[in-house]
C-alpha positions in Angstrom: -5.7 -45.7 65.7 -5.3 -43.5 62.5 -6.0 -44.0 58.9 -5.0 -41.7 56.1 -6.4 -40.7 52.7 -4.5 -40.4 50.1 -5.0 -37.7 47.5 -4.0 -37.9 43.9 -4.5 -35.1 41.0 -7.8 -36.2 39.8 -8.7 -38.4 43.2 -12.5 -37.7 43.9 -13.9 -39.9 46.5 -11.2 -38.8 49.1 -13.6 -37.1 50.8 -16.0 -39.8 50.4 -13.7 -41.9 52.6 -13.1 -39.4 55.1 -16.4 -38.9 55.7 -17.0 -42.7 56.5 -13.9 -43.0 58.7 -14.2 -39.8 60.6 -18.8 -40.2 61.1 -18.9 -43.6 61.0 -15.9 -45.3 61.9 -15.6 -42.5 64.8 -11.4 -42.7 64.4 -9.2 -40.2 63.6 -8.4 -39.5 60.2 -6.3 -37.3 57.5 -5.4 -36.3 53.8 -2.3 -37.5 52.5 -0.9 -35.6 49.5 0.6 -37.6 47.0 4.1 -35.9 47.2 4.2 -36.9 50.6 6.5 -39.6 52.1 6.2 -39.8 55.8 3.3 -42.1 56.7 4.7 -43.2 60.2 1.6 -41.5 61.6 -1.1 -44.1 60.3 -2.0 -47.5 61.2 -4.2 -47.8 57.3 -4.2 -46.2 54.0 -6.8 -45.6 52.2 -6.0 -45.5 48.2 -9.6 -43.9 47.0 -11.5 -43.8 43.8 -11.1 -41.3 41.3 -8.9 -40.8 37.9 -5.5 -40.1 38.9 -3.7 -38.0 36.7 -6.9 -38.7 34.3 -6.5 -42.1 33.6 -3.9 -40.9 31.0 -1.7 -44.0 29.9 -3.8 -46.4 31.5 -6.2 -46.2 35.0 -3.4 -45.9 38.0 -0.3 -46.1 35.9 0.6 -42.7 36.7 -0.1 -42.9 40.3 2.4 -45.6 40.9 5.5 -42.7 40.2 3.7 -40.3 42.5 6.4 -39.9 45.9 3.9 -41.3 48.3 3.6 -44.5 46.8 7.1 -45.3 47.6 6.0 -44.8 51.2 3.1 -47.0 50.7 5.0 -50.0 49.4 7.2 -49.9 52.8 3.8 -48.7 54.9 2.2 -52.6 53.3 6.2 -54.2 53.7 5.9 -53.5 57.5 2.2 -55.6 58.1 0.1 -52.2 58.4 -2.8 -52.0 56.3 -3.8 -51.0 52.8 -6.9 -50.8 51.4 -7.7 -49.4 47.8 -10.9 -48.8 46.6 -11.2 -48.5 42.6 -8.7 -46.4 40.6 -6.9 -47.3 44.4 -7.3 -51.3 43.2 -6.0 -50.2 40.1 -3.1 -48.1 41.5 -2.1 -51.2 43.7 -2.0 -53.4 40.9 -0.1 -51.4 38.5 2.6 -50.9 42.2 2.7 -54.3 42.2 0.8 -54.6 45.6 -1.5 -56.8 44.4 -1.2 -59.1 41.3 -3.0 -59.2 37.9 -4.3 -56.2 36.3 -7.5 -54.0 35.4 -8.6 -53.4 31.8 -11.5 -52.0 29.8 -14.7 -53.3 30.6 -15.8 -56.1 28.3 -18.6 -53.8 26.8 -16.0 -51.2 26.4 -18.0 -48.5 28.0 -18.2 -46.8 31.3 -20.5 -48.8 34.4 -22.4 -46.4 37.0 -24.9 -48.7 38.7 -25.5 -50.3 42.0 -24.5 -54.3 41.8 -24.2 -57.3 44.0 -21.3 -58.9 45.7 -20.6 -62.0 47.8 -18.1 -61.9 50.6 -15.5 -65.1 49.5 -13.8 -64.9 53.1 -14.4 -63.4 56.2 -10.5 -64.2 56.9 -9.0 -60.8 56.0 -8.6 -57.5 58.6 -11.4 -55.7 55.9 -14.2 -58.7 56.5 -14.1 -60.3 59.5 -16.7 -58.3 60.6 -18.8 -60.2 57.7 -20.0 -63.4 57.0 -18.6 -65.9 54.6 -21.7 -66.0 51.9 -23.0 -62.6 52.8 -24.3 -60.4 49.8 -23.4 -56.9 49.6 -25.2 -53.9 47.2 -23.0 -51.7 46.8 -22.2 -49.5 43.6 -19.4 -49.4 41.0 -18.2 -46.5 38.8 -15.4 -47.3 36.4 -14.6 -47.5 32.8 -11.4 -50.1 33.2 -12.6 -52.7 36.2 -12.3 -56.2 34.4 -9.7 -57.7 36.4 -7.4 -59.8 34.5 -4.2 -62.5 35.5 -2.6 -65.5 34.4 -3.7 -68.9 35.3 -0.7 -69.9 37.9 -2.2 -66.1 39.6 -5.9 -67.4 39.7 -4.6 -71.1 40.9 -2.7 -69.2 44.0 -5.6 -66.6 44.6 -8.0 -69.4 44.7 -5.8 -71.9 46.6 -4.4 -69.3 49.3 -8.4 -68.1 50.1 -7.2 -64.4 48.5 -10.5 -63.8 46.4 -12.5 -61.7 48.6 -15.4 -60.5 46.4 -17.6 -61.5 43.5 -19.9 -60.2 41.5 -23.3 -62.3 42.2 -26.9 -62.2 41.9 -29.0 -61.1 44.5 -29.4 -64.2 46.1 -25.4 -65.0 46.3 -25.0 -67.1 42.9 -22.1 -65.7 40.7 -23.1 -65.5 37.0 -22.1 -64.5 33.8 -25.0 -61.7 33.9 -24.1 -60.6 37.2 -20.5 -59.9 36.3 -20.7 -56.0 35.0 -17.4 -55.8 33.5 -16.1 -59.1 32.6 -14.1 -59.5 35.1 -12.4 -63.4 35.4 -14.1 -66.0 37.4 -16.1 -62.5 38.4 -13.5 -61.5 40.6 -14.5 -58.1 42.2 -11.8 -57.8 44.9 -8.9 -59.3 46.0 -6.3 -59.6 49.1 -2.2 -60.1 49.3 -0.7 -63.1 50.3 -0.2 -61.3 54.2 -3.5 -60.2 54.0 -2.6 -56.7 54.9 -3.3 -55.0 51.5 -7.0 -55.3 49.5 -8.3 -54.3 46.7 -11.8 -54.0 45.5 -13.5 -52.3 42.3 -16.9 -51.3 43.9 -17.3 -48.6 46.2 -18.1 -49.2 49.8 -17.7 -45.6 51.4 -20.9 -44.6 48.8 -22.7 -47.7 50.5 -22.3 -46.5 54.1 -25.8 -44.7 54.5 -29.3 -45.9 53.9 -30.2 -42.1 52.9 -27.8 -43.1 49.7 -29.4 -46.5 48.9 -27.0 -49.1 50.7 -25.4 -49.4 53.9 -23.9 -52.7 53.0 -20.3 -51.3 52.6 -19.8 -50.1 56.4 -19.1 -53.2 57.6 -15.5 -53.4 55.7 -14.0 -50.4 57.2 -15.5 -51.4 60.5 -13.7 -54.5 60.2 -10.5 -52.6 59.4 -11.1 -50.6 62.6 -11.9 -53.8 64.7 -8.4 -54.9 63.6 -6.6 -52.2 64.5 -8.3 -52.3 68.0 -7.1 -55.7 68.4 -3.4 -55.1 67.5 -3.2 -51.8 69.4 
């Protein structure tokens, strides 16, 4: 299996994602420049966090016009796997690969802290090594992480078990106090109807080593590797 990490002008978590795949998952991984359009060598692509194009207009908006995103849409349409983290989640929503949008945090300021998220479903390529209901301690770092969608979209996400992570207390109970940004229904991550595209605002690549305060994010990447190994 082979992973690719897309790099936009302004990406700042690309090396973190590369490190996790190469060192903790133990698989080949390349950086993919935003002007590249050939993804045929890859089985999974990660769109990392950062501030692509300086977050001008709004977070993720300009990145959708990069040549690589047309390739990512075709890549996802063939059933291959795309993981968007933080700014990557914003880009996936702006590109129409995931529904809804990420807007300014409820309190209108940048948040950088460890939070708790509950695993809502293990039935995705990104969570099959996790237990439903498990609570993960993972950092966030964003100013536009407030997930919004219309009622029909929310109903569809709930009905189809596509809400993958929710912000919660340390005991796993969702609450307004545990919701750092005002996201609808405490949503921290969702997946596509085909379940091969996932976006989440927390940074699992920053929670893969105990030295950094948590290794709870590691199994998200290991789940994806296990999925690729099973379909190889």
